[in-house]
Every structure is written in structure tokens, then in C-alpha cells.
FIKOLZA-1660 file (N, C-alpha, C; in steps of 0.1 Angstrom, whole numbers, plus 5000, padded with zeros to 4 digits):
% residues 68
   i   px   py   pz ch aa at
   1 7815 7593 1885  A  M  N
   1 7810 7592 1871  A  M CA
   1 7796 7596 1870  A  M  C
   2 7788 7592 1879  A  T  N
   2 7773 7595 1879  A  T CA
   2 7771 7610 1881  A  T  C
   3 7777 7617 1890  A  P  N
   3 7774 7631 1891  A  P CA
   3 7778 7639 1879  A  P  C
   4 7789 7635 1872  A  M  N
   4 7793 7641 1860  A  M CA
   4 7782 7640 1849  A  M  C
   5 7777 7628 1848  A  I  N
   5 7766 7625 1838  A  I CA
   5 7754 7633 1841  A  I  C
   6 7751 7634 1854  A  A  N
   6 7739 7642 1858  A  A CA
   6 7741 7656 1855  A  A  C
   7 7753 7661 1857  A  E  N
   7 7755 7676 1854  A  E CA
   7 7754 7678 1839  A  E  C
   8 7759 7669 1831  A  I  N
   8 7759 7671 1816  A  I CA
   8 7744 7670 1811  A  I  C
   9 7737 7661 1817  A  T  N
   9 7722 7659 1813  A  T CA
   9 7715 7671 1817  A  T  C
  10 7717 7677 1829  A  G  N
  10 7711 7689 1833  A  G CA
  10 7714 7701 1824  A  G  C
  11 7726 7702 1820  A  N  N
  11 7730 7713 1810  A  N CA
  11 7723 7711 1797  A  N  C
  12 7722 7699 1792  A  I  N
  12 7715 7697 1779  A  I CA
  12 7701 7700 1781  A  I  C
  13 7695 7697 1792  A  Q  N
  13 7681 7700 1794  A  Q CA
  13 7678 7715 1794  A  Q  C
  14 7687 7723 1800  A  V  N
  14 7685 7737 1801  A  V CA
  14 7688 7743 1787  A  V  C
  15 7697 7738 1779  A  A  N
  15 7700 7743 1766  A  A CA
  15 7688 7740 1757  A  A  C
  16 7682 7728 1758  A  A  N
  16 7670 7725 1750  A  A CA
  16 7659 7734 1753  A  A  C
  17 7657 7737 1766  A  A  N
  17 7646 7746 1770  A  A CA
  17 7649 7760 1765  A  A  C
  18 7661 7765 1765  A  A  N
  18 7664 7778 1760  A  A CA
  18 7662 7779 1745  A  A  C
  19 7666 7769 1738  A  I  N
  19 7663 7769 1723  A  I CA
  19 7648 7768 1720  A  I  C
  20 7641 7760 1727  A  G  N
  20 7627 7759 1725  A  G CA
  20 7620 7772 1728  A  G  C
  21 7624 7779 1739  A  A  N
  21 7618 7792 1743  A  A CA
  21 7621 7802 1732  A  A  C
  22 7633 7802 1727  A  T  N
  22 7637 7812 1717  A  T CA
  22 7628 7810 1704  A  T  C
  23 7627 7797 1700  A  I  N
  23 7619 7794 1688  A  I CA
  23 7604 7798 1691  A  I  C
  24 7599 7795 1703  A  G  N
  24 7585 7799 1706  A  G CA
  24 7583 7814 1705  A  G  C
  25 7592 7822 1711  A  V  N
  25 7590 7836 1711  A  V CA
  25 7591 7841 1697  A  V  C
  26 7600 7836 1689  A  G  N
  26 7601 7840 1675  A  G CA
  26 7589 7838 1667  A  G  C
  27 7583 7826 1669  A  L  N
  27 7571 7822 1662  A  L CA
  27 7559 7831 1666  A  L  C
  28 7558 7834 1679  A  V  N
  28 7547 7843 1684  A  V CA
  28 7549 7856 1678  A  V  C
  29 7561 7862 1678  A  G  N
  29 7563 7875 1673  A  G CA
  29 7560 7876 1658  A  G  C
  30 7564 7865 1651  A  M  N
  30 7562 7865 1636  A  M CA
  30 7547 7865 1633  A  M  C
  31 7540 7857 1640  A  K  N
  31 7525 7856 1638  A  K CA
  31 7518 7868 1642  A  K  C
  32 7523 7875 1653  A  A  N
  32 7517 7887 1658  A  A CA
  32 7519 7898 1647  A  A  C
  33 7531 7899 1642  A  A  N
  33 7533 7909 1631  A  A CA
  33 7525 7906 1619  A  A  C
  34 7523 7894 1616  A  E  N
  34 7515 7890 1604  A  E CA
  34 7500 7894 1607  A  E  C
  35 7495 7891 1619  A  A  N
  35 7481 7894 1622  A  A CA
  35 7479 7909 1622  A  A  C
  36 7488 7917 1627  A  V  N
  36 7486 7932 1627  A  V CA
  36 7487 7937 1613  A  V  C
  37 7495 7931 1605  A  G  N
  37 7496 7935 1591  A  G CA
  37 7483 7932 1583  A  G  C
  38 7476 7921 1587  A  R  N
  38 7463 7918 1580  A  R CA
  38 7452 7927 1586  A  R  C
  39 7453 7930 1599  A  N  N
  39 7442 7938 1605  A  N CA
  39 7448 7948 1615  A  N  C
  40 7452 7960 1610  A  P  N
  40 7458 7969 1619  A  P CA
  40 7449 7974 1630  A  P  C
  41 7436 7973 1629  A  G  N
  41 7427 7977 1639  A  G CA
  41 7428 7968 1652  A  G  C
  42 7432 7956 1650  A  A  N
  42 7433 7947 1661  A  A CA
  42 7447 7946 1667  A  A  C
  43 7454 7957 1666  A  A  N
  43 7468 7957 1671  A  A CA
  43 7469 7955 1686  A  A  C
  44 7460 7962 1694  A  T  N
  44 7461 7961 1708  A  T CA
  44 7457 7947 1713  A  T  C
  45 7446 7941 1709  A  P  N
  45 7443 7927 1713  A  P CA
  45 7454 7917 1709  A  P  C
  46 7460 7919 1697  A  V  N
  46 7471 7910 1693  A  V CA
  46 7483 7912 1702  A  V  C
  47 7486 7924 1705  A  L  N
  47 7497 7927 1714  A  L CA
  47 7496 7920 1728  A  L  C
  48 7484 7921 1733  A  V  N
  48 7481 7915 1746  A  V CA
  48 7483 7899 1745  A  V  C
  49 7477 7893 1735  A  Q  N
  49 7478 7879 1734  A  Q CA
  49 7492 7874 1731  A  Q  C
  50 7499 7882 1723  A  S  N
  50 7513 7878 1720  A  S CA
  50 7522 7879 1732  A  S  C
  51 7520 7889 1740  A  L  N
  51 7528 7891 1753  A  L CA
  51 7525 7879 1762  A  L  C
  52 7513 7875 1763  A  I  N
  52 7509 7864 1772  A  I CA
  52 7516 7851 1766  A  I  C
  53 7515 7849 1753  A  G  N
  53 7522 7837 1747  A  G CA
  53 7537 7837 1749  A  G  C
  54 7543 7849 1747  A  M  N
  54 7557 7850 1749  A  M CA
  54 7561 7847 1764  A  M  C
  55 7553 7852 1773  A  A  N
  55 7556 7850 1787  A  A CA
  55 7555 7835 1791  A  A  C
  56 7545 7828 1785  A  L  N
  56 7544 7814 1787  A  L CA
  56 7556 7806 1781  A  L  C
  57 7560 7810 1770  A  A  N
  57 7571 7803 1763  A  A CA
  57 7584 7805 1771  A  A  C
  58 7586 7817 1776  A  E  N
  58 7598 7820 1785  A  E CA
  58 7597 7813 1798  A  E  C
  59 7585 7811 1803  A  G  N
  59 7583 7805 1816  A  G CA
  59 7589 7791 1816  A  G  C
  60 7588 7784 1805  A  I  N
  60 7593 7770 1804  A  I CA
  60 7608 7770 1806  A  I  C
  61 7615 7780 1800  A  F  N
  61 7629 7781 1802  A  F CA
  61 7633 7783 1817  A  F  C
  62 7626 7793 1823  A  F  N
  62 7629 7796 1837  A  F CA
  62 7626 7784 1846  A  F  C
  63 7616 7776 1844  A  V  N
  63 7613 7764 1852  A  V CA
  63 7625 7754 1850  A  V  C
  64 7629 7752 1838  A  A  N
  64 7640 7743 1835  A  A CA
  64 7653 7748 1841  A  A  C
  65 7655 7761 1840  A  F  N
  65 7668 7767 1846  A  F CA
  65 7669 7766 1861  A  F  C
  66 7658 7769 1868  A  F  N
  66 7658 7769 1882  A  F CA
  66 7657 7755 1888  A  F  C
  67 7651 7745 1880  A  L  N
  67 7651 7731 1885  A  L CA
  67 7664 7724 1883  A  L  C
  68 7672 7729 1875  A  K  N
  68 7685 7722 1873  A  K CA
  68 7693 7722 1885  A  K  C
% end
């Protein structure tokens, strides 16, 4: 019984991390598009910062996935 509960808990943890990473990437992309719309001259710095933010958000999912 305990291994089955551990497996279910691990799956829930990975699903929550995937949902959180997806929401995080969506928010970063939304705000990056908004920032470029307000100031088109800052497109390159905004792109760099948004890519770093997206990589960090996706990193949380990969840590949860590989630690499961």
C-alpha cells in the first residue's frame, strides 16, 4: 500500500510542477510581449531577460521530474 501511495504522490508532484512551469512561461511571455509593445527599442534586452526567466521556470519542472 505504501509504495502505491508514494507513486501517486510523486505523480501529483510532477503534474503540479508541470502546471506551474507552464503558467510561469506563459506569464513571462505575456509580460515580455507587453514590454516590447511599450518600448520596441528594448526588444533585445527584454528577449534576453525573458529567455532566462523561462529557462528558470522550466528548470523547476525538470528538477521535479528527475527527482521523482
